[in-house]
Backbone as XML, in Angstrom:
<?xml version="1.0"?>
<chain id="A" units="angstrom">
  <residue number="1" name="MET">
    <atom name="N" x="87.888" y="-21.790" z="314.619"/>
    <atom name="CA" x="87.693" y="-20.934" z="313.470"/>
    <atom name="C" x="88.685" y="-21.278" z="312.368"/>
  </residue>
  <residue number="2" name="CYS">
    <atom name="N" x="89.906" y="-21.533" z="312.785"/>
    <atom name="CA" x="90.943" y="-21.888" z="311.819"/>
    <atom name="C" x="90.575" y="-23.177" z="311.096"/>
  </residue>
  <residue number="3" name="ALA">
    <atom name="N" x="90.095" y="-24.177" z="311.832"/>
    <atom name="CA" x="89.738" y="-25.456" z="311.227"/>
    <atom name="C" x="88.590" y="-25.302" z="310.232"/>
  </residue>
  <residue number="4" name="ILE">
    <atom name="N" x="87.621" y="-24.458" z="310.564"/>
    <atom name="CA" x="86.486" y="-24.249" z="309.661"/>
    <atom name="C" x="86.945" y="-23.573" z="308.377"/>
  </residue>
  <residue number="5" name="CYS">
    <atom name="N" x="87.750" y="-22.531" z="308.507"/>
    <atom name="CA" x="88.222" y="-21.813" z="307.317"/>
    <atom name="C" x="89.098" y="-22.690" z="306.426"/>
  </residue>
  <residue number="6" name="LEU">
    <atom name="N" x="90.009" y="-23.415" z="307.053"/>
    <atom name="CA" x="90.929" y="-24.222" z="306.240"/>
    <atom name="C" x="90.265" y="-25.465" z="305.676"/>
  </residue>
  <residue number="7" name="SER">
    <atom name="N" x="89.294" y="-26.033" z="306.382"/>
    <atom name="CA" x="88.604" y="-27.211" z="305.842"/>
    <atom name="C" x="87.696" y="-26.847" z="304.670"/>
  </residue>
  <residue number="8" name="SER">
    <atom name="N" x="87.309" y="-25.589" z="304.569"/>
    <atom name="CA" x="86.451" y="-25.189" z="303.451"/>
    <atom name="C" x="87.165" y="-25.320" z="302.106"/>
  </residue>
  <residue number="9" name="PHE">
    <atom name="N" x="88.472" y="-25.337" z="302.111"/>
    <atom name="CA" x="89.199" y="-25.501" z="300.846"/>
    <atom name="C" x="89.042" y="-26.906" z="300.278"/>
  </residue>
  <residue number="10" name="PHE">
    <atom name="N" x="88.671" y="-27.881" z="301.094"/>
    <atom name="CA" x="88.465" y="-29.241" z="300.611"/>
    <atom name="C" x="87.174" y="-29.386" z="299.822"/>
  </residue>
  <residue number="11" name="ILE">
    <atom name="N" x="86.223" y="-28.501" z="300.033"/>
    <atom name="CA" x="84.953" y="-28.617" z="299.318"/>
    <atom name="C" x="84.887" y="-27.729" z="298.079"/>
  </residue>
  <residue number="12" name="TRP">
    <atom name="N" x="85.939" y="-27.005" z="297.784"/>
    <atom name="CA" x="85.983" y="-26.258" z="296.541"/>
    <atom name="C" x="85.967" y="-27.255" z="295.386"/>
  </residue>
  <residue number="13" name="PRO">
    <atom name="N" x="85.261" y="-26.956" z="294.329"/>
    <atom name="CA" x="85.245" y="-27.905" z="293.206"/>
    <atom name="C" x="86.623" y="-27.951" z="292.519"/>
  </residue>
  <residue number="14" name="TYR">
    <atom name="N" x="86.931" y="-29.122" z="291.993"/>
    <atom name="CA" x="88.206" y="-29.257" z="291.289"/>
    <atom name="C" x="88.000" y="-28.862" z="289.836"/>
  </residue>
  <residue number="15" name="ILE">
    <atom name="N" x="88.696" y="-27.838" z="289.437"/>
    <atom name="CA" x="88.656" y="-27.352" z="288.058"/>
    <atom name="C" x="90.096" y="-27.237" z="287.592"/>
  </residue>
  <residue number="16" name="GLU">
    <atom name="N" x="90.363" y="-27.772" z="286.409"/>
    <atom name="CA" x="91.740" y="-27.752" z="285.906"/>
    <atom name="C" x="92.046" y="-26.464" z="285.148"/>
  </residue>
  <residue number="17" name="ASN">
    <atom name="N" x="91.768" y="-25.370" z="285.782"/>
    <atom name="CA" x="92.074" y="-24.067" z="285.233"/>
    <atom name="C" x="93.242" y="-23.509" z="286.046"/>
  </residue>
  <residue number="18" name="THR">
    <atom name="N" x="94.287" y="-23.104" z="285.370"/>
    <atom name="CA" x="95.498" y="-22.649" z="286.049"/>
    <atom name="C" x="95.225" y="-21.446" z="286.944"/>
  </residue>
  <residue number="19" name="PHE">
    <atom name="N" x="94.454" y="-20.491" z="286.468"/>
    <atom name="CA" x="94.176" y="-19.297" z="287.263"/>
    <atom name="C" x="93.316" y="-19.634" z="288.485"/>
  </residue>
  <residue number="20" name="TYR">
    <atom name="N" x="92.357" y="-20.528" z="288.296"/>
    <atom name="CA" x="91.510" y="-20.956" z="289.406"/>
    <atom name="C" x="92.338" y="-21.654" z="290.480"/>
  </residue>
  <residue number="21" name="LEU">
    <atom name="N" x="93.174" y="-22.601" z="290.081"/>
    <atom name="CA" x="94.012" y="-23.313" z="291.047"/>
    <atom name="C" x="95.006" y="-22.373" z="291.721"/>
  </residue>
  <residue number="22" name="LEU">
    <atom name="N" x="95.565" y="-21.453" z="290.954"/>
    <atom name="CA" x="96.495" y="-20.479" z="291.524"/>
    <atom name="C" x="95.795" y="-19.615" z="292.558"/>
  </residue>
  <residue number="23" name="ALA">
    <atom name="N" x="94.581" y="-19.155" z="292.237"/>
    <atom name="CA" x="93.824" y="-18.332" z="293.182"/>
    <atom name="C" x="93.457" y="-19.134" z="294.429"/>
  </residue>
  <residue number="24" name="LYS">
    <atom name="N" x="93.038" y="-20.383" z="294.250"/>
    <atom name="CA" x="92.668" y="-21.239" z="295.374"/>
    <atom name="C" x="93.853" y="-21.444" z="296.318"/>
  </residue>
  <residue number="25" name="TYR">
    <atom name="N" x="95.002" y="-21.803" z="295.788"/>
    <atom name="CA" x="96.171" y="-22.051" z="296.633"/>
    <atom name="C" x="96.746" y="-20.766" z="297.218"/>
  </residue>
  <residue number="26" name="LEU">
    <atom name="N" x="96.625" y="-19.667" z="296.504"/>
    <atom name="CA" x="97.077" y="-18.387" z="297.030"/>
    <atom name="C" x="96.202" y="-17.956" z="298.225"/>
  </residue>
  <residue number="27" name="ILE">
    <atom name="N" x="94.892" y="-18.115" z="298.093"/>
    <atom name="CA" x="93.985" y="-17.776" z="299.190"/>
    <atom name="C" x="94.234" y="-18.700" z="300.377"/>
  </residue>
  <residue number="28" name="ALA">
    <atom name="N" x="94.467" y="-19.971" z="300.129"/>
    <atom name="CA" x="94.761" y="-20.916" z="301.212"/>
    <atom name="C" x="96.049" y="-20.528" z="301.930"/>
  </residue>
  <residue number="29" name="CYS">
    <atom name="N" x="97.076" y="-20.142" z="301.184"/>
    <atom name="CA" x="98.339" y="-19.721" z="301.803"/>
    <atom name="C" x="98.173" y="-18.447" z="302.618"/>
  </residue>
  <residue number="30" name="VAL">
    <atom name="N" x="97.380" y="-17.512" z="302.137"/>
    <atom name="CA" x="97.125" y="-16.276" z="302.872"/>
    <atom name="C" x="96.382" y="-16.587" z="304.173"/>
  </residue>
  <residue number="31" name="CYS">
    <atom name="N" x="95.406" y="-17.488" z="304.107"/>
    <atom name="CA" x="94.673" y="-17.875" z="305.327"/>
    <atom name="C" x="95.596" y="-18.541" z="306.336"/>
  </residue>
  <residue number="32" name="ILE">
    <atom name="N" x="96.442" y="-19.440" z="305.880"/>
    <atom name="CA" x="97.383" y="-20.118" z="306.774"/>
    <atom name="C" x="98.337" y="-19.110" z="307.398"/>
  </residue>
  <residue number="33" name="ALA">
    <atom name="N" x="98.855" y="-18.188" z="306.607"/>
    <atom name="CA" x="99.763" y="-17.165" z="307.131"/>
    <atom name="C" x="99.055" y="-16.281" z="308.151"/>
  </residue>
  <residue number="34" name="PHE">
    <atom name="N" x="97.801" y="-15.924" z="307.883"/>
    <atom name="CA" x="97.032" y="-15.104" z="308.816"/>
    <atom name="C" x="96.862" y="-15.811" z="310.155"/>
  </residue>
  <residue number="35" name="PHE">
    <atom name="N" x="96.476" y="-17.082" z="310.122"/>
    <atom name="CA" x="96.263" y="-17.815" z="311.373"/>
    <atom name="C" x="97.566" y="-18.063" z="312.120"/>
  </residue>
  <residue number="36" name="ILE">
    <atom name="N" x="98.647" y="-18.271" z="311.426"/>
    <atom name="CA" x="99.945" y="-18.407" z="312.090"/>
    <atom name="C" x="100.316" y="-17.102" z="312.782"/>
  </residue>
  <residue number="37" name="LYS">
    <atom name="N" x="100.109" y="-15.983" z="312.093"/>
    <atom name="CA" x="100.415" y="-14.678" z="312.688"/>
    <atom name="C" x="99.558" y="-14.432" z="313.926"/>
  </residue>
  <residue number="38" name="GLN">
    <atom name="N" x="98.278" y="-14.785" z="313.860"/>
    <atom name="CA" x="97.391" y="-14.608" z="315.006"/>
    <atom name="C" x="97.795" y="-15.507" z="316.173"/>
  </residue>
  <residue number="39" name="PHE">
    <atom name="N" x="98.220" y="-16.727" z="315.878"/>
    <atom name="CA" x="98.648" y="-17.642" z="316.929"/>
    <atom name="C" x="99.898" y="-17.124" z="317.624"/>
  </residue>
  <residue number="40" name="ILE">
    <atom name="N" x="100.837" y="-16.589" z="316.858"/>
    <atom name="CA" x="102.056" y="-16.037" z="317.455"/>
    <atom name="C" x="101.721" y="-14.818" z="318.308"/>
  </residue>
  <residue number="41" name="ALA">
    <atom name="N" x="100.833" y="-13.962" z="317.826"/>
    <atom name="CA" x="100.432" y="-12.783" z="318.605"/>
    <atom name="C" x="99.701" y="-13.200" z="319.882"/>
  </residue>
  <residue number="42" name="LEU">
    <atom name="N" x="98.916" y="-14.264" z="319.819"/>
    <atom name="CA" x="98.174" y="-14.729" z="320.989"/>
    <atom name="C" x="99.097" y="-15.272" z="322.074"/>
  </residue>
  <residue number="43" name="ARG">
    <atom name="N" x="100.209" y="-15.846" z="321.686"/>
    <atom name="CA" x="101.145" y="-16.383" z="322.670"/>
    <atom name="C" x="101.746" y="-15.285" z="323.542"/>
  </residue>
  <residue number="44" name="TYR">
    <atom name="N" x="101.855" y="-14.066" z="323.015"/>
    <atom name="CA" x="102.469" y="-12.975" z="323.757"/>
    <atom name="C" x="101.461" y="-11.975" z="324.304"/>
  </residue>
  <residue number="45" name="TRP">
    <atom name="N" x="100.159" y="-12.221" z="324.106"/>
    <atom name="CA" x="99.128" y="-11.310" z="324.569"/>
    <atom name="C" x="98.904" y="-11.506" z="326.067"/>
  </residue>
  <residue number="46" name="HIS">
    <atom name="N" x="98.670" y="-10.419" z="326.767"/>
    <atom name="CA" x="98.282" y="-10.487" z="328.175"/>
    <atom name="C" x="97.507" y="-9.227" z="328.537"/>
  </residue>
  <residue number="47" name="CYS">
    <atom name="N" x="96.754" y="-9.348" z="329.594"/>
    <atom name="CA" x="95.996" y="-8.217" z="330.110"/>
    <atom name="C" x="96.034" y="-8.293" z="331.625"/>
  </residue>
  <residue number="48" name="SER">
    <atom name="N" x="96.486" y="-7.255" z="332.256"/>
    <atom name="CA" x="96.538" y="-7.207" z="333.714"/>
    <atom name="C" x="95.537" y="-6.168" z="334.209"/>
  </residue>
  <residue number="49" name="PHE">
    <atom name="N" x="94.787" y="-6.562" z="335.244"/>
    <atom name="CA" x="93.855" y="-5.615" z="335.840"/>
    <atom name="C" x="93.776" y="-5.861" z="337.338"/>
  </residue>
  <residue number="50" name="ILE">
    <atom name="N" x="93.344" y="-4.832" z="338.023"/>
    <atom name="CA" x="93.152" y="-4.878" z="339.477"/>
    <atom name="C" x="91.710" y="-4.478" z="339.740"/>
  </residue>
  <residue number="51" name="VAL">
    <atom name="N" x="91.025" y="-5.258" z="340.583"/>
    <atom name="CA" x="89.654" y="-4.926" z="340.975"/>
    <atom name="C" x="89.639" y="-4.723" z="342.478"/>
  </residue>
  <residue number="52" name="ARG">
    <atom name="N" x="89.093" y="-3.591" z="342.910"/>
    <atom name="CA" x="88.976" y="-3.306" z="344.337"/>
    <atom name="C" x="87.617" y="-3.774" z="344.848"/>
  </residue>
  <residue number="53" name="SER">
    <atom name="N" x="87.458" y="-3.829" z="346.148"/>
    <atom name="CA" x="86.220" y="-4.347" z="346.744"/>
    <atom name="C" x="85.007" y="-3.463" z="346.475"/>
  </residue>
  <residue number="54" name="ASP">
    <atom name="N" x="85.220" y="-2.204" z="346.119"/>
    <atom name="CA" x="84.084" y="-1.316" z="345.833"/>
    <atom name="C" x="83.653" y="-1.367" z="344.368"/>
  </residue>
  <residue number="55" name="GLY">
    <atom name="N" x="84.271" y="-2.220" z="343.551"/>
    <atom name="CA" x="83.897" y="-2.339" z="342.145"/>
    <atom name="C" x="84.709" y="-1.467" z="341.218"/>
  </residue>
  <residue number="56" name="SER">
    <atom name="N" x="85.595" y="-0.675" z="341.742"/>
    <atom name="CA" x="86.470" y="0.113" z="340.888"/>
    <atom name="C" x="87.742" y="-0.698" z="340.622"/>
  </residue>
  <residue number="57" name="GLY">
    <atom name="N" x="88.489" y="-0.280" z="339.644"/>
    <atom name="CA" x="89.707" y="-1.014" z="339.329"/>
    <atom name="C" x="90.574" y="-0.277" z="338.337"/>
  </residue>
  <residue number="58" name="LYS">
    <atom name="N" x="91.599" y="-0.952" z="337.895"/>
    <atom name="CA" x="92.533" y="-0.340" z="336.970"/>
    <atom name="C" x="93.008" y="-1.378" z="335.962"/>
  </residue>
  <residue number="59" name="LEU">
    <atom name="N" x="92.932" y="-1.023" z="334.676"/>
    <atom name="CA" x="93.504" y="-1.833" z="333.606"/>
    <atom name="C" x="94.932" y="-1.378" z="333.364"/>
  </residue>
  <residue number="60" name="GLU">
    <atom name="N" x="95.762" y="-2.317" z="332.984"/>
    <atom name="CA" x="97.178" y="-2.007" z="332.783"/>
    <atom name="C" x="97.385" y="-0.906" z="331.740"/>
  </residue>
  <residue number="61" name="GLN">
    <atom name="N" x="96.643" y="-0.969" z="330.619"/>
    <atom name="CA" x="96.880" y="-0.007" z="329.547"/>
    <atom name="C" x="95.809" y="1.069" z="329.424"/>
  </residue>
  <residue number="62" name="ALA">
    <atom name="N" x="94.588" y="0.775" z="329.898"/>
    <atom name="CA" x="93.495" y="1.705" z="329.631"/>
    <atom name="C" x="93.162" y="2.634" z="330.790"/>
  </residue>
  <residue number="63" name="GLY">
    <atom name="N" x="93.692" y="2.396" z="331.960"/>
    <atom name="CA" x="93.419" y="3.284" z="333.076"/>
    <atom name="C" x="92.352" y="2.756" z="334.009"/>
  </residue>
  <residue number="64" name="ASN">
    <atom name="N" x="91.712" y="3.673" z="334.739"/>
    <atom name="CA" x="90.733" y="3.306" z="335.762"/>
    <atom name="C" x="89.402" y="2.900" z="335.145"/>
  </residue>
  <residue number="65" name="PHE">
    <atom name="N" x="88.688" y="2.003" z="335.843"/>
    <atom name="CA" x="87.377" y="1.570" z="335.390"/>
    <atom name="C" x="86.487" y="1.302" z="336.597"/>
  </residue>
  <residue number="66" name="ILE">
    <atom name="N" x="85.190" y="1.118" z="336.304"/>
    <atom name="CA" x="84.194" y="0.761" z="337.306"/>
    <atom name="C" x="83.393" y="-0.419" z="336.751"/>
  </residue>
  <residue number="67" name="VAL">
    <atom name="N" x="83.163" y="-1.431" z="337.578"/>
    <atom name="CA" x="82.302" y="-2.556" z="337.183"/>
    <atom name="C" x="80.869" y="-2.045" z="337.188"/>
  </residue>
  <residue number="68" name="ILE">
    <atom name="N" x="80.171" y="-2.168" z="336.043"/>
    <atom name="CA" x="78.851" y="-1.549" z="335.929"/>
    <atom name="C" x="77.700" y="-2.536" z="335.959"/>
  </residue>
  <residue number="69" name="ASN">
    <atom name="N" x="77.937" y="-3.800" z="335.678"/>
    <atom name="CA" x="76.860" y="-4.793" z="335.698"/>
    <atom name="C" x="77.260" y="-5.976" z="336.560"/>
  </residue>
  <residue number="70" name="LYS">
    <atom name="N" x="76.272" y="-6.781" z="336.888"/>
    <atom name="CA" x="76.530" y="-8.002" z="337.636"/>
    <atom name="C" x="77.340" y="-8.952" z="336.752"/>
  </residue>
  <residue number="71" name="PRO">
    <atom name="N" x="78.352" y="-9.597" z="337.291"/>
    <atom name="CA" x="79.144" y="-10.510" z="336.457"/>
    <atom name="C" x="78.349" y="-11.752" z="336.089"/>
  </residue>
  <residue number="72" name="PHE">
    <atom name="N" x="78.627" y="-12.285" z="334.909"/>
    <atom name="CA" x="78.020" y="-13.534" z="334.441"/>
    <atom name="C" x="79.068" y="-14.617" z="334.631"/>
  </residue>
  <residue number="73" name="ILE">
    <atom name="N" x="78.782" y="-15.556" z="335.517"/>
    <atom name="CA" x="79.779" y="-16.543" z="335.915"/>
    <atom name="C" x="79.330" y="-17.935" z="335.501"/>
  </residue>
  <residue number="74" name="THR">
    <atom name="N" x="80.204" y="-18.651" z="334.805"/>
    <atom name="CA" x="79.998" y="-20.051" z="334.468"/>
    <atom name="C" x="81.261" y="-20.808" z="334.863"/>
  </residue>
  <residue number="75" name="PRO">
    <atom name="N" x="81.218" y="-22.137" z="334.854"/>
    <atom name="CA" x="82.442" y="-22.888" z="335.145"/>
    <atom name="C" x="83.525" y="-22.693" z="334.080"/>
  </residue>
  <residue number="76" name="PHE">
    <atom name="N" x="83.143" y="-22.201" z="332.907"/>
    <atom name="CA" x="84.090" y="-22.055" z="331.803"/>
    <atom name="C" x="84.606" y="-20.641" z="331.616"/>
  </residue>
  <residue number="77" name="ALA">
    <atom name="N" x="83.783" y="-19.649" z="331.937"/>
    <atom name="CA" x="84.182" y="-18.262" z="331.689"/>
    <atom name="C" x="83.467" y="-17.325" z="332.655"/>
  </residue>
  <residue number="78" name="LEU">
    <atom name="N" x="84.063" y="-16.165" z="332.820"/>
    <atom name="CA" x="83.526" y="-15.093" z="333.644"/>
    <atom name="C" x="83.450" y="-13.858" z="332.762"/>
  </residue>
  <residue number="79" name="MET">
    <atom name="N" x="82.277" y="-13.229" z="332.704"/>
    <atom name="CA" x="82.124" y="-12.015" z="331.905"/>
    <atom name="C" x="81.607" y="-10.901" z="332.798"/>
  </residue>
  <residue number="80" name="PHE">
    <atom name="N" x="82.204" y="-9.735" z="332.644"/>
    <atom name="CA" x="81.704" y="-8.563" z="333.357"/>
    <atom name="C" x="81.959" y="-7.334" z="332.516"/>
  </residue>
  <residue number="81" name="ASP">
    <atom name="N" x="81.095" y="-6.340" z="332.684"/>
    <atom name="CA" x="81.186" y="-5.093" z="331.932"/>
    <atom name="C" x="81.858" y="-4.040" z="332.794"/>
  </residue>
  <residue number="82" name="ILE">
    <atom name="N" x="82.716" y="-3.259" z="332.143"/>
    <atom name="CA" x="83.393" y="-2.175" z="332.845"/>
    <atom name="C" x="83.155" y="-0.871" z="332.102"/>
  </residue>
  <residue number="83" name="GLN">
    <atom name="N" x="83.152" y="0.198" z="332.855"/>
    <atom name="CA" x="83.019" y="1.539" z="332.291"/>
    <atom name="C" x="84.369" y="2.227" z="332.406"/>
  </residue>
  <residue number="84" name="LEU">
    <atom name="N" x="84.975" y="2.487" z="331.263"/>
    <atom name="CA" x="86.203" y="3.280" z="331.229"/>
    <atom name="C" x="85.807" y="4.750" z="331.160"/>
  </residue>
  <residue number="85" name="GLN">
    <atom name="N" x="86.738" y="5.624" z="330.888"/>
    <atom name="CA" x="86.420" y="7.057" z="330.868"/>
    <atom name="C" x="85.311" y="7.376" z="329.864"/>
  </residue>
  <residue number="86" name="HIS">
    <atom name="N" x="85.416" y="6.866" z="328.632"/>
    <atom name="CA" x="84.461" y="7.252" z="327.592"/>
    <atom name="C" x="83.803" y="6.069" z="326.906"/>
  </residue>
  <residue number="87" name="GLU">
    <atom name="N" x="84.027" y="4.847" z="327.394"/>
    <atom name="CA" x="83.465" y="3.694" z="326.708"/>
    <atom name="C" x="83.191" y="2.549" z="327.688"/>
  </residue>
  <residue number="88" name="THR">
    <atom name="N" x="82.331" y="1.662" z="327.239"/>
    <atom name="CA" x="82.006" y="0.465" z="328.003"/>
    <atom name="C" x="82.620" y="-0.726" z="327.296"/>
  </residue>
  <residue number="89" name="LYS">
    <atom name="N" x="83.236" y="-1.613" z="328.068"/>
    <atom name="CA" x="83.849" y="-2.808" z="327.487"/>
    <atom name="C" x="83.412" y="-4.027" z="328.269"/>
  </residue>
  <residue number="90" name="ARG">
    <atom name="N" x="83.374" y="-5.147" z="327.594"/>
    <atom name="CA" x="83.097" y="-6.430" z="328.237"/>
    <atom name="C" x="84.415" y="-7.175" z="328.374"/>
  </residue>
  <residue number="91" name="VAL">
    <atom name="N" x="84.668" y="-7.630" z="329.581"/>
    <atom name="CA" x="85.878" y="-8.397" z="329.868"/>
    <atom name="C" x="85.466" y="-9.856" z="330.032"/>
  </residue>
  <residue number="92" name="VAL">
    <atom name="N" x="86.132" y="-10.736" z="329.310"/>
    <atom name="CA" x="85.887" y="-12.170" z="329.401"/>
    <atom name="C" x="87.160" y="-12.816" z="329.924"/>
  </residue>
  <residue number="93" name="VAL">
    <atom name="N" x="87.035" y="-13.532" z="331.028"/>
    <atom name="CA" x="88.159" y="-14.273" z="331.597"/>
    <atom name="C" x="87.787" y="-15.749" z="331.522"/>
  </residue>
  <residue number="94" name="TRP">
    <atom name="N" x="88.512" y="-16.495" z="330.704"/>
    <atom name="CA" x="88.275" y="-17.931" z="330.587"/>
    <atom name="C" x="88.873" y="-18.628" z="331.799"/>
  </residue>
  <residue number="95" name="ALA">
    <atom name="N" x="88.246" y="-19.707" z="332.212"/>
    <atom name="CA" x="88.667" y="-20.415" z="333.420"/>
    <atom name="C" x="90.090" y="-20.942" z="333.317"/>
  </residue>
  <residue number="96" name="ASP">
    <atom name="N" x="90.536" y="-21.274" z="332.118"/>
    <atom name="CA" x="91.898" y="-21.802" z="331.984"/>
    <atom name="C" x="92.965" y="-20.712" z="331.902"/>
  </residue>
  <residue number="97" name="MET">
    <atom name="N" x="92.550" y="-19.451" z="331.973"/>
    <atom name="CA" x="93.533" y="-18.367" z="332.015"/>
    <atom name="C" x="94.154" y="-18.228" z="333.406"/>
  </residue>
  <residue number="98" name="LEU">
    <atom name="N" x="93.437" y="-18.725" z="334.411"/>
    <atom name="CA" x="93.902" y="-18.653" z="335.793"/>
    <atom name="C" x="93.872" y="-20.056" z="336.394"/>
  </residue>
  <residue number="99" name="ASP">
    <atom name="N" x="94.592" y="-20.231" z="337.478"/>
    <atom name="CA" x="94.438" y="-21.508" z="338.168"/>
    <atom name="C" x="93.096" y="-21.494" z="338.905"/>
  </residue>
  <residue number="100" name="ASP">
    <atom name="N" x="92.654" y="-22.652" z="339.378"/>
    <atom name="CA" x="91.312" y="-22.790" z="339.951"/>
    <atom name="C" x="91.061" y="-21.862" z="341.130"/>
  </residue>
  <residue number="101" name="ILE">
    <atom name="N" x="92.023" y="-21.756" z="341.999"/>
    <atom name="CA" x="91.839" y="-20.932" z="343.192"/>
    <atom name="C" x="91.688" y="-19.466" z="342.816"/>
  </residue>
  <residue number="102" name="ASN">
    <atom name="N" x="92.545" y="-18.957" z="341.947"/>
    <atom name="CA" x="92.455" y="-17.553" z="341.543"/>
    <atom name="C" x="91.175" y="-17.271" z="340.759"/>
  </residue>
  <residue number="103" name="TYR">
    <atom name="N" x="90.724" y="-18.231" z="339.941"/>
    <atom name="CA" x="89.475" y="-18.046" z="339.199"/>
    <atom name="C" x="88.292" y="-17.943" z="340.161"/>
  </residue>
  <residue number="104" name="ARG">
    <atom name="N" x="88.237" y="-18.815" z="341.157"/>
    <atom name="CA" x="87.150" y="-18.756" z="342.136"/>
    <atom name="C" x="87.205" y="-17.475" z="342.954"/>
  </residue>
  <residue number="105" name="HIS">
    <atom name="N" x="88.405" y="-17.060" z="343.343"/>
    <atom name="CA" x="88.536" y="-15.808" z="344.089"/>
    <atom name="C" x="88.064" y="-14.613" z="343.267"/>
  </residue>
  <residue number="106" name="LEU">
    <atom name="N" x="88.426" y="-14.584" z="342.002"/>
    <atom name="CA" x="87.988" y="-13.481" z="341.143"/>
    <atom name="C" x="86.468" y="-13.479" z="341.010"/>
  </residue>
  <residue number="107" name="CYS">
    <atom name="N" x="85.871" y="-14.644" z="340.820"/>
    <atom name="CA" x="84.407" y="-14.729" z="340.716"/>
    <atom name="C" x="83.736" y="-14.225" z="341.984"/>
  </residue>
  <residue number="108" name="ARG">
    <atom name="N" x="84.199" y="-14.673" z="343.123"/>
    <atom name="CA" x="83.616" y="-14.236" z="344.397"/>
    <atom name="C" x="83.832" y="-12.740" z="344.625"/>
  </residue>
  <residue number="109" name="PHE">
    <atom name="N" x="85.013" y="-12.281" z="344.288"/>
    <atom name="CA" x="85.336" y="-10.874" z="344.493"/>
    <atom name="C" x="84.442" y="-9.980" z="343.637"/>
  </residue>
  <residue number="110" name="LEU">
    <atom name="N" x="84.201" y="-10.376" z="342.384"/>
    <atom name="CA" x="83.334" y="-9.578" z="341.522"/>
    <atom name="C" x="81.882" y="-9.636" z="341.990"/>
  </residue>
  <residue number="111" name="GLN">
    <atom name="N" x="81.449" y="-10.761" z="342.517"/>
    <atom name="CA" x="80.095" y="-10.827" z="343.084"/>
    <atom name="C" x="79.959" y="-9.904" z="344.288"/>
  </residue>
  <residue number="112" name="LEU">
    <atom name="N" x="80.959" y="-9.905" z="345.149"/>
    <atom name="CA" x="80.927" y="-9.013" z="346.313"/>
    <atom name="C" x="80.964" y="-7.553" z="345.888"/>
  </residue>
  <residue number="113" name="ALA">
    <atom name="N" x="81.758" y="-7.242" z="344.863"/>
    <atom name="CA" x="81.825" y="-5.865" z="344.375"/>
    <atom name="C" x="80.483" y="-5.432" z="343.801"/>
  </residue>
  <residue number="114" name="ALA">
    <atom name="N" x="79.796" y="-6.331" z="343.078"/>
    <atom name="CA" x="78.486" y="-6.005" z="342.535"/>
    <atom name="C" x="77.471" y="-5.796" z="343.662"/>
  </residue>
  <residue number="115" name="GLN">
    <atom name="N" x="77.544" y="-6.617" z="344.703"/>
    <atom name="CA" x="76.622" y="-6.457" z="345.831"/>
    <atom name="C" x="76.917" y="-5.151" z="346.583"/>
  </residue>
  <residue number="116" name="ALA">
    <atom name="N" x="78.184" y="-4.801" z="346.712"/>
    <atom name="CA" x="78.549" y="-3.575" z="347.409"/>
    <atom name="C" x="78.060" y="-2.342" z="346.649"/>
  </residue>
  <residue number="117" name="ARG">
    <atom name="N" x="78.053" y="-2.414" z="345.340"/>
    <atom name="CA" x="77.604" y="-1.280" z="344.540"/>
    <atom name="C" x="76.089" y="-1.307" z="344.323"/>
  </residue>
  <residue number="118" name="GLY">
    <atom name="N" x="75.423" y="-2.361" z="344.759"/>
    <atom name="CA" x="73.963" y="-2.450" z="344.599"/>
    <atom name="C" x="73.553" y="-2.787" z="343.197"/>
  </residue>
  <residue number="119" name="ILE">
    <atom name="N" x="74.398" y="-3.483" z="342.430"/>
    <atom name="CA" x="74.088" y="-3.850" z="341.049"/>
    <atom name="C" x="73.249" y="-5.118" z="341.073"/>
  </residue>
  <residue number="120" name="LYS">
    <atom name="N" x="72.158" y="-5.105" z="340.346"/>
    <atom name="CA" x="71.285" y="-6.281" z="340.294"/>
    <atom name="C" x="71.282" y="-6.908" z="338.942"/>
  </residue>
</chain>
């Protein structure tokens, strides 16, 4: 996303108007600052959760949840929906967030939890 946004500044037409150039470079600097801030925030982001064999679990910050749908598993990512107290959220776990063994265990565990709850 960052590459697409920043590369778009190369296709802006060149106009020798001081206000136009000032606006162009100001917007480019704001975009760069935004992406740097997001990258720094991403380095410190984490989410911890526990999933039990019956499909219930606990998020570190949001409390208890229940797995409500069958997980969607690919070699690249795992997606599953959870029901919190008043809302439904989709959790996406990318394969590179965990080592291979833990990723496979999580995938199998969520499949077993879905089968135990009778989710199709």
